[in-house]
Structure formats: structure tokens, C-alpha cells
C-alpha positions, 0 to 999 in steps of 0.5 A: 121814355121810360118803362115801368118795371114789375118791381115798382121802380123806374131803371134807364132803358139805355146804358151810360158809357161811364158805367160801362167802363167802370164795371169793366175796369172792377172785373179786372182788377179782381180777375189780376187779384184771383191770379195774383192770389192763384200764384201765391198759392201755387209758390207757396204749395211748391215751397212746402212740397220740395224737399230742402236737405242740409249741408255743410257750412262754414264756421265753428270752433272744434275744442279737443283736450290734450294732455301736458303743455306744448315745450317745444313748436319746432320741427326739430324739436318736436319729439319731446311731447305728445301734443308737440307732435301733434302740432308740429304734424300740422304746422310744418311739412317736409320735402316728403312723407311716409304713407300708411304702408311705409312708403315715402312719398312727396310732400313739398318735393313733387318728384326726386331721382336717385343716381345708380349708385344710390347715393345722389338725391335730387329733390324738385320742389313745388313752386306754389308752396309758401310759409304762413306769412306768405314767403315762398318755401324754397330749396334755401329752406331745405339747405338752411334746416339741414345746415341745423341739423349738422350742427353738434351744438343742438342738444337733444339730436344726437342721432340726426346730427350724426346722420346729417352730417354724413351728408352733403347738401346744395342749392341747385337752383331755387326749387332744386336740392341735391343731398349726397351720401357717403355710401348707399343708405336707402332708409335716408329717404325717411329722413327727408320727411322732417319738417323744414324750418324758414330761412328769413325767421330763422337765420340769424339765430344761432343754433344752440339756441332755437328751443329757447328763442320765443318764435318756438311760441308764436311758429311760422310753419308752412303746414295747412294751419297756423298759430293764432293764439297761445296762452297758458291753457290753450292753442287756437290754430286757423288755416293758413291762407297760404296752404295750397290745398282744401280749406277746412269748414271749421274755422278754427282748431282749439287744443286745450291742455290738460295735465293727463289723458286721464283729465279728458273724459271728465273733461267731455263729460262736462262740455268743456271740449268736443275731442278727446286725443286719445281716450285710455282703456279705462275709460272705453266702458263709460265712453261706449254707453255715451250717445253723444260721442263717437269713438275711432280706433286705428293700430299704432305703429308701435309694438310691445315685446319683452327683451331677453338679455342674453349677454347676463351670465346670471341669466344665461339660460336665454340663450337656449333657443329652446327656452325663449320659444318656450317664454312665447308658447306660454303667454296667453297674449290674447287674453292680455289683450282682452283683459289687460288690454281693454281689447285695445290691441292687435297680435303681434307676429312680425317686426313689421307693421302689417301694412307695411309692404316688407310684412311677411304674412307667413311668418311662424306663429306662437300661438298660445300652447302651455303644453309646447311650452312645457314640452320645450323646457322639459327638453331643455332640461328644466324639470321641477326636481323639488316639488316647489312648482319652480323648474330646475337645473343644475340646481339654480331656479328658472328665475329672473326679474321682468321689468318695465316702465311704472305705468299702471297698464304695464305694471299690470301686463307683468304681473299677467305674463307673469302669472301665465310664466309661473303656470308652467313652472318659471317664476318671473318676478315683476319688477316695475320701475321709472321710465327713465330708470329703466332707460338709464340703469337698466337697458343701456349698461345691460344690466337686466334680465327681461324687459317690456318695452314698447318699440315704434315703427314709422316708415322705412322697416330697416331693423338695423338700429335695433337688432344688428350685431353692432347695435349690441353695443357702444350705446347702440339699442341692439339691448338683447346682444342678438348676434346672428350672422345671416340675419346681418347679412340680410340687414346690411343688403336690404339698406344698401339697395333701392329697388323694393321687391329685392328689399321686401324678399330680403326683409322677409327672410329676415322675419323668419329668422327672427320668429325661429330664434326669438330674442324677444316675445312680440305681444302686440300691436297697441290700438289707438282710440280717439273720441269726437263729439257726435255735434262734429260731423262727417269724422274719419279715422282711417289707419295711422303712423301716428296719433297726429294722423288723426287730423288728415281729414280735417277739412271734410269736418264741419259742426254749423249746417245750413239748410237748402232746396234739394235741387240746389244742393252745390256740388260735393267738395272732393274728399281729402287727397289720398294724404289727407288734409296734411297733404299738398294739393296738385293746385288750388283746389279751395272750394 
């Protein structure tokens, strides 16, 4: 039966099963599509709104410019050039190392003991330390290295050879080595920081040939980095797979060779390098203006000083303490730092670095005081009797030669010092000579009046080599000839005991005597400045014993980054150990 609708057309009066099922399926499909669309929208919104962050990624090569070319990639010979020191620090390690306070701390050795007599030192080595070829570092390597040092035919090492020949070394077991000294000598511990040689590589090479063998060009070390490529203009280092410490983010360190430090800033400007191993004072004004260069500064373990020759009869006036003190007061040392050294220095009041455990903060200080200088000279009988502007006494003018090496910076220093002295009636004649000539022709034979020199300070504060009276003759380095019995006694006592508190008390007394006697004028501790491109992240440079320690936190540096959701940031890697990247880890903490 059909029913007429108002539309004038016919429609079924009942629904067929097939049509009903089709409509039901269509609605299911539409609902499913709507759900998928809604889910995609929500997911897209979530991804869009969720914060993301940049995290360090692995890869990238850090290119640093260095002055000169490597000469010896050998830990026993690596003091020839600055770059040798840089490389040896990264390639080799010793039983111990020296921390920022001048204390000896563990490295390849995990512990040691000293007998009551202070002559027997027993070292226990870490069992998980390896050479770059995967061989374990053992006591055999220690004994082999020391026997090389004992060899009198190893050129350029007379001081080390002399010391080690007085030490007996024996292997107790695979990881234990014992040293026996002929008498107590506390600074001996500093010498245990020297890098080791691998016995299995070098055992068939006669000691005198160490410097000439090609093994120096492709060394096998035990440090955090290993050499993978050498060329005339660069050397590339990569993380050693056998180093038990943090694996750096960076894939490699590429040290690029330039003729001198003055060339490095230009190389950075040209985009050739990412790091400047030493930013010279004259480059600092331009360097500070660059937005793409971060500068890091640290006080160097060194001081600049003026030595007085107390044994030269031609300048016998230096024997008078009042004259020496007057010359100290007459120098505006802060102006030297600010104007001549471009601010790259910290006033020095002691022979000991301020961070060292033996530093005496209360030592006598010589502030700039030209009036006091004049009073001391006047009291010592030095007056300008003829009106020529130069003080004289008994017909002899207060005149002498002031030597330095011919480095432009050193020449500028002695010229300014001479100007300060002339202002109080003292005529010092600036006399620059070559560094080799200064040492060989003037300092060693004691044929000088006064000289500006720099002394490196690392490790134990023992002043014996430079200031004990026995070192004033026979090739010693007490170039001034200063002899003070009380100071000698303090030095001797301090190097024969191991208690740090007792030693510090003795060194404080020594610093007081030295400051009062003023056999040398302490100028300042130089500041070392390092430059790194801002494309390299997380670079941290703390206080340094030596510039090679700028790589202490190398494991934390990175160039590449990747973006991850904030809630998926991987756990932060632990910062480099207190000793830094160059110190061993206690176990394998490679991320």
C-alpha cells in the first residue's frame, strides 16, 4: 500500500534491512574520522605548546691556534716549547699531579705512604689505567721511566738526572712501586708528577736516542687524549677509548701551528681557529671588542722580579739594605701593570703564590712611596751633591745597568722602571739582551748589576734552588749571591719534614726575612688570557698552575646541540672532577 505525500512523490511505507545497515556504517565511519581528527589536533597542539630546550650533542672539532711547532712529544723532554707542554699534559700522566694550592694529589697512583724517617715512599697504583694501545699501566712503566731519568747520557736533563740518581726505585708488585731516598727531602713528591713512558714501547730504545726516534711523532701515552694525525701545520688529538674518565662531547682537538703568538689573533679574525692559546696584551683592546670571542684570565704560576747582584764590587751599594728597600718603594708597580702590561698582572708581595698553602698574607708590603724612597737614600748617604739629578756618595753616582731579555714587553718594563728610579735620583740604564745571552753571559757568571727576570712557581714552595746560600756558587740559581744564615736554616728544616703545618710556619718566617732584606724586588704575578669562540659552549677556566691546564674542563665543552622536549632532558653529566678532565676518574663514569 502506498501513501501520497504532500511532495507529490511516492515513498516506501516501511524501511528495508539493507538500507538501515548502510546508514549505521556511515555514521561509524564519520565518528571514527572525527575522533582521529580530534586526536591529531590535540597531539599537534601538545607538541606545539610543549617547551623544548637545547642540550649538548656529541661531535665537532675544536681548533686552537698555538705558537711554534712541537719538538718533543715525550714527557721527559716536553719543556722545550709551550706547545710541547700543552701536548704532554694531554697525552701523559704521572703517579701524582699538583693541584691549585701546590699540593701533590693522586693521579695514576691511588695512594702512597711515607715511612717515619721520611725516606721511603711506597705508591699503590690504580688497577684500571691504560696506555693508548690498551696495555695496562703498571709499576714496570714507573721503574723503566725512572731508570731513563737516571741515565746521565740523557741530554738536557742534568738536574733531573742528578736527583733521580740519588733515589733507589724498585717494583714491589705489578701495581706497587717503592722509592728510597738517601736522606729526607719533602719536595721529592713534586717529582713524582712527571709523565711516564710505556716500557713495552720504549724498552729497546737507548736512552740517549729518546729525542731522535720517530716514536716521538706518534706517541703512546696514558692521558685523556691520543694523537691520531700529525702534519706540518697541525696535530689532531681524539679522546682515548682506554681513558677511564668522562668522554668529551667534542670529537677532536686540533692544534694548529703558527709562527708566533702575534699571529694567533689574526688567525681568529680570519676564521681559521676557534681558540687563541695566549692572547697577548697588545691584542686585548681589539679582543675585548669582539662579540664572538670570550676571554678567560688566570694568574700564572710565575712572578717577575728585579735581582740585585750583591757580589759585584762595581755595584757595592746594593749590599746596603736601605738602598734596596728604597728602590722597591720607588717603583709604581701598579702603574707598570696597568699601563705597560695592559692590566695583565697582580701585585706580588711574596715569593709564594697567593693560592699556595704556604702563602703568608701578612708579609711586609712595599707600596709606591717615592718620598719614603728618598728618605732611605738620604739616610744611607746618597745625595745629589752636584745638582745633575743623580744621587752620589763619595764621588760615585748611584748608576747601574738594568738588564732584561729583548722581548718588547720586558724592554717596556725596564724603561718604565728606570723612569721611576730616575724620579728619585737613581740612574738605571735599560740594557736589553737576548734571553740566551742574559743567562749565559750575565746571570750564570754573575756579571750583571741588576736584572729583570721571571721565575716559574709550581708545586712545593721550597725556595732552596733560588735562595739558599749554597746556590750562589757552582752553577746554582741564587744569582744575587744573597746569604742569610737564618733563612738558610729555615729552608733546610722545611725541606726535611713532612708535617704541612710545621713547614708552613717555617716558610712564613722565611717570607718575612726575605721581604725585610729585599735581595730582589717582586713586581707582579703575570695574568694569562685565553680566548675561545662563543660558538664553543660551557668553557670554564679557573686558576692555573700552567697554561696547559686550560683544558682541565675540556670534557664539558661542546659545539653541537640538539633540541629535545623539556620533560625529556637527559640527566646532566657530572661536572669534571676537582682535578678536571686531566685527572683520573674513580671508575668508569663515561656517559
